[in-house]
C-alpha positions in Angstrom: -79.9 -11.5 -14.7 -77.8 -12.8 -17.5 -79.1 -12.5 -21.0 -77.4 -15.8 -21.3 -75.9 -18.3 -18.9 -74.5 -21.9 -19.7 -72.8 -24.4 -17.5 -71.4 -27.2 -19.0 -73.6 -26.9 -21.8 -72.7 -30.0 -24.3 -74.4 -31.6 -27.4 -73.7 -34.7 -29.0 -74.7 -35.9 -32.3 -74.6 -39.6 -31.3 -71.1 -40.3 -31.0 -70.0 -37.2 -33.3 -68.9 -33.8 -31.3 -71.2 -31.0 -31.1 -70.0 -29.2 -28.1 -68.6 -29.9 -24.7 -68.9 -28.4 -21.5 -69.7 -24.6 -22.6 -69.6 -22.1 -19.4 -70.8 -18.8 -21.5 -72.1 -15.8 -19.6 -73.2 -12.9 -21.8 -74.5 -9.5 -19.8 -77.9 -7.7 -20.8 -77.2 -4.9 -22.7 -73.8 -6.0 -24.4 -72.8 -6.9 -27.5 -71.1 -9.9 -27.5 -68.9 -11.6 -29.9 -69.1 -15.5 -30.5 -65.8 -16.3 -32.5 -64.6 -19.4 -34.7 -64.6 -20.8 -38.0 -67.1 -23.3 -39.4 -67.1 -26.5 -37.5 -66.2 -25.0 -34.0 -69.7 -25.2 -32.6 -70.8 -22.0 -32.9 -74.2 -22.7 -34.7 -74.8 -26.1 -32.3 -74.4 -23.8 -29.3 -76.6 -20.9 -30.6 -79.3 -23.6 -31.8 -79.4 -25.4 -28.1 -79.6 -22.0 -26.6 -82.8 -21.2 -28.8 -84.0 -24.7 -27.6 -84.1 -25.8 -31.5 -81.9 -29.0 -30.9 -82.0 -30.8 -27.4 -79.0 -30.4 -25.6 -77.2 -33.9 -24.7 -76.3 -32.5 -20.8 -75.2 -29.0 -19.0 -77.6 -26.1 -18.3 -78.8 -23.3 -20.0 -80.6 -20.4 -19.7 -81.6 -17.7 -22.0 -83.6 -14.4 -20.4 -83.8 -16.1 -17.0 -85.7 -18.9 -18.8 -84.6 -22.8 -19.4 -83.9 -23.1 -22.9 -86.0 -26.3 -23.0 -89.3 -26.2 -20.4 -90.2 -22.2 -21.5 -88.1 -22.1 -25.2 -91.6 -20.8 -26.7 -91.5 -17.7 -24.3 -87.7 -17.3 -25.2 -88.3 -17.4 -28.7 -90.9 -14.2 -28.5 -88.4 -12.0 -27.2 -85.9 -13.2 -29.2 -84.4 -12.1 -33.2 -83.0 -15.4 -34.9 -80.8 -15.2 -37.8 -79.5 -18.5 -38.8 -76.6 -18.7 -40.9 -78.3 -20.0 -43.8 -82.2 -18.4 -43.8 -84.6 -20.8 -45.9 -88.0 -19.2 -46.6 -91.1 -20.4 -49.4 -89.8 -19.4 -52.5 -92.9 -18.9 -53.9 -94.1 -16.0 -51.5 -93.8 -12.7 -51.4 -91.4 -10.7 -49.2 -94.1 -9.0 -47.5 -96.0 -12.3 -46.5 -92.8 -13.7 -45.3 -92.4 -11.0 -43.4 -95.7 -11.4 -41.9 -96.1 -14.6 -41.6 -92.9 -14.0 -39.0 -94.6 -11.3 -37.2 -98.1 -13.3 -36.8 -95.9 -16.0 -35.0 -94.8 -13.4 -32.3 -98.6 -12.4 -32.5 -97.6 -8.9 -33.4 -98.5 -6.4 -36.2 -95.3 -5.4 -37.7 -95.8 -3.9 -40.9 -94.9 -0.2 -40.1 -91.7 -1.9 -38.5 -91.1 -3.7 -41.2 -91.3 -1.2 -43.8 -88.7 0.8 -42.1 -85.8 -1.6 -41.9 -86.8 -3.0 -45.8 -86.1 1.0 -46.5 -82.7 1.2 -44.7 -81.8 -1.9 -46.3 -82.8 -1.3 -49.6 -85.4 -4.4 -49.9 -88.0 -4.8 -52.1 -91.1 -5.7 -50.0 -93.0 -6.9 -53.5 -90.8 -9.1 -55.0 -90.7 -13.5 -54.8 -88.2 -14.9 -52.7 -87.2 -17.1 -55.4 -86.0 -13.9 -57.1 -83.6 -12.9 -54.8 -80.5 -12.9 -54.9 -78.4 -14.8 -52.0 -77.8 -10.8 -50.1 -81.3 -9.9 -50.6 -82.4 -12.9 -49.1 -80.3 -12.4 -46.3 -81.6 -8.9 -45.6 -85.4 -10.8 -45.6 -84.0 -12.4 -42.5 -82.1 -9.4 -41.0 -86.2 -7.7 -41.2 -87.5 -11.0 -39.6 -85.6 -11.0 -36.9 -85.6 -7.3 -36.0 -89.1 -6.1 -36.9 -90.9 -6.9 -33.8 -87.6 -4.8 -31.6 -87.2 -8.2 -29.2 -84.5 -7.8 -26.3 -82.5 -10.5 -27.6 -80.6 -10.5 -31.3 -79.1 -14.2 -31.8 -77.5 -14.2 -34.9 -75.2 -16.4 -37.1 -73.0 -15.0 -39.6 -75.4 -12.0 -40.1 -73.3 -10.5 -42.9 -72.5 -12.7 -45.4 -73.7 -11.9 -48.7 -74.3 -8.1 -47.4 -72.3 -5.5 -49.8 -70.0 -3.3 -47.6 -73.0 0.1 -47.8 -75.3 -2.6 -46.4 -72.9 -4.4 -43.8 -72.6 -0.6 -42.4 -76.1 0.0 -42.5 -76.9 -3.6 -40.2 -74.5 -2.4 -37.8 -75.9 1.2 -37.4 -79.2 -0.9 -36.2 -77.4 -2.9 -34.3 -76.1 -0.1 -32.3 -79.6 1.4 -32.3 -80.8 -1.2 -30.9 -77.9 -2.0 -28.6 -78.2 1.7 -27.1 -81.9 0.9 -26.4 -81.0 -1.9 -24.5 -81.1 -5.1 -26.4 -78.8 -7.5 -26.1 -77.2 -8.9 -29.4 -75.2 -12.6 -29.9 -73.1 -12.0 -32.7 -71.9 -15.1 -33.9 -68.9 -14.7 -36.9 -65.9 -15.6 -38.1 -65.1 -11.9 -39.7 -62.7 -10.9 -37.3 -62.5 -7.2 -37.7 -66.5 -7.3 -36.8 -66.0 -8.5 -33.5 -63.3 -6.0 -32.8 -65.0 -3.0 -34.3 -68.5 -3.6 -32.5 -68.4 -6.1 -29.4 -68.1 -5.4 -26.0 -66.3 -9.3 -25.3 -66.4 -11.6 -26.9 -65.9 -15.6 -26.9 -63.5 -17.8 -28.8 -64.7 -21.4 -29.7 -62.3 -24.1 -30.8 -63.6 -27.8 -31.4 -66.9 -27.6 -29.8 -65.0 -25.7 -26.5 -64.5 -22.3 -25.2 -61.2 -21.8 -25.0 -61.4 -17.9 -23.8 -63.8 -15.8 -23.0 -63.3 -11.8 -22.3 -63.1 -8.2 -23.4 -62.5 -7.7 -26.5 -59.4 -5.6 -25.6 -58.5 -7.9 -22.9 -58.4 -10.5 -25.4 -56.0 -8.7 -27.3 -53.6 -7.1 -25.0 -53.3 -9.8 -22.1 -50.4 -12.0 -21.7 -49.7 -11.7 -25.5 -47.7 -8.8 -27.3 -46.6 -8.3 -31.4 -42.5 -8.0 -30.8 -40.8 -6.5 -34.4 -36.9 -6.3 -34.5 -35.6 -3.9 -36.8 -32.8 -5.2 -38.4 -32.2 -8.7 -36.4 -30.7 -11.7 -38.4 -32.4 -13.7 -36.5 -35.2 -14.6 -34.0 -34.8 -15.2 -30.1 -34.1 -18.4 -29.1 -36.9 -18.6 -26.4 -40.6 -20.9 -26.2 -43.8 -18.9 -26.5 -43.1 -17.7 -30.1 -45.4 -17.8 -32.7 -47.2 -16.4 -36.1 -43.6 -15.3 -37.4 -43.0 -12.7 -40.1 -40.0 -12.0 -41.5 -39.2 -9.5 -44.0 -36.4 -7.7 -45.7 -34.6 -5.7 -42.3 -36.8 -6.7 -39.7 -38.2 -9.9 -37.9 -42.0 -9.9 -36.5 -43.3 -12.7 -33.8 -46.5 -13.2 -31.6 -45.2 -14.1 -28.0 -46.7 -15.3 -24.7 -44.2 -15.9 -22.3 -42.7 -13.9 -19.2 -41.3 -10.7 -19.9 -38.2 -11.1 -18.3 -37.4 -14.3 -20.3 -38.1 -12.6 -23.5 -35.7 -9.6 -22.4 -32.7 -11.7 -21.9 -33.1 -14.0 -24.6 -32.8 -10.4 -27.1 -30.0 -9.3 -25.2 -28.2 -12.4 -26.8 -29.2 -10.8 -30.5 -28.1 -8.1 -32.5 -30.4 -5.3 -34.3 -31.2 -1.6 -34.4 -34.5 -1.4 -32.5 -37.5 -3.0 -31.2 -41.4 -2.1 -30.9 -43.9 -4.5 -28.5 -47.5 -3.5 -29.5 -50.9 -5.4 -28.3 -51.9 -7.6 -31.0 -55.3 -6.8 -32.5 -57.8 -9.4 -32.5 -57.0 -11.4 -35.7 -54.0 -12.1 -34.6 -55.2 -13.1 -31.2 -57.6 -15.5 -32.9 -54.6 -17.0 -34.9 -52.3 -17.5 -31.5 -55.5 -20.0 -30.4 -55.9 -21.7 -33.9 -52.4 -22.3 -34.7 -51.4 -25.5 -35.2 -49.0 -25.3 -31.9 -51.4 -23.8 -29.9 -53.2 -25.3 -27.1 
C-alpha cells in the first residue's frame, strides 16, 4: 500500500490555477521531498491530500483511504504541520498541546514533555508571548506527540535556529526508522538533498519530475567545467553558465557524443564532468528557458 497516491489530482480556485493533473506516489516508510518555490502549488497539494480543501478533479488516497470521504480517519493517523501554524494567543502551550491530543482521543502528555525538552520549548508560556521560532516548535510538537504513521510537514524549519533544526531532523529520522512515512515540503534544497530518499519537483501547479534524489541529481544532467577556456561550446542544452577567470562552467542536458564533438573544436587545458547537486537540478527545471 502506498502512503500517498494521486492520479490526475486537480484543484482550481474559480478560474485560478491551484494544481493540475498531479500524479504522485509516496511509498510507506520513506522520507519524500516536495520541492518548489512559493506559489508553485505545494500547500494546495497538501491541503487537498488531507481533505482540508475539496479537489476539483482526479483521485487521491492517503494511507489507503479516500481523502474526502475518509478524511477524519486519515487525520487521526497523520501529523500535519502547516507552513504558518496559528493558535489561540491566550492559551498556554501546554493547553494547546492537550487540546490537540484530545482531538485524536489520546493522552500525549508524556510524549509532549519529552519533545518539548528536546526542542527547548517552555510549556508554561502563553502562545501570544512566543517568538516565530517557538510558535513553530509548538506546531512540531502538536504534529509529533501522537506518534502518527504519516508526517505531512509544510516548510517545517522556517523560523528555527540551526541547532533546533538539527534536533528536529534527528527526531524525524528516529520516527522514520520506526516505520513512519514523512512527506516534507520545502524550498530549502539542502534539506531535501540531505534527508530525503525521493523527491518531486512542482512547477506552476504541475509535478514536472519525480524520482530518487540521487537520480534527479545525476540523470541526464552534468556540470561541465572547462579549465583555461576562452569560450563556450556552440551547442544546444547549455544552461546556468558560470564564468570565472581562467574557467567556464555550465550545466549540460544533451547527448554526450554531441558534447564531445563540440568540445573538440575548442582550446582549453582540462575538463571535468560531475553530477550536479539537488540545488542545480532545481534551477535547471526553474530556469527562465527551462521546459
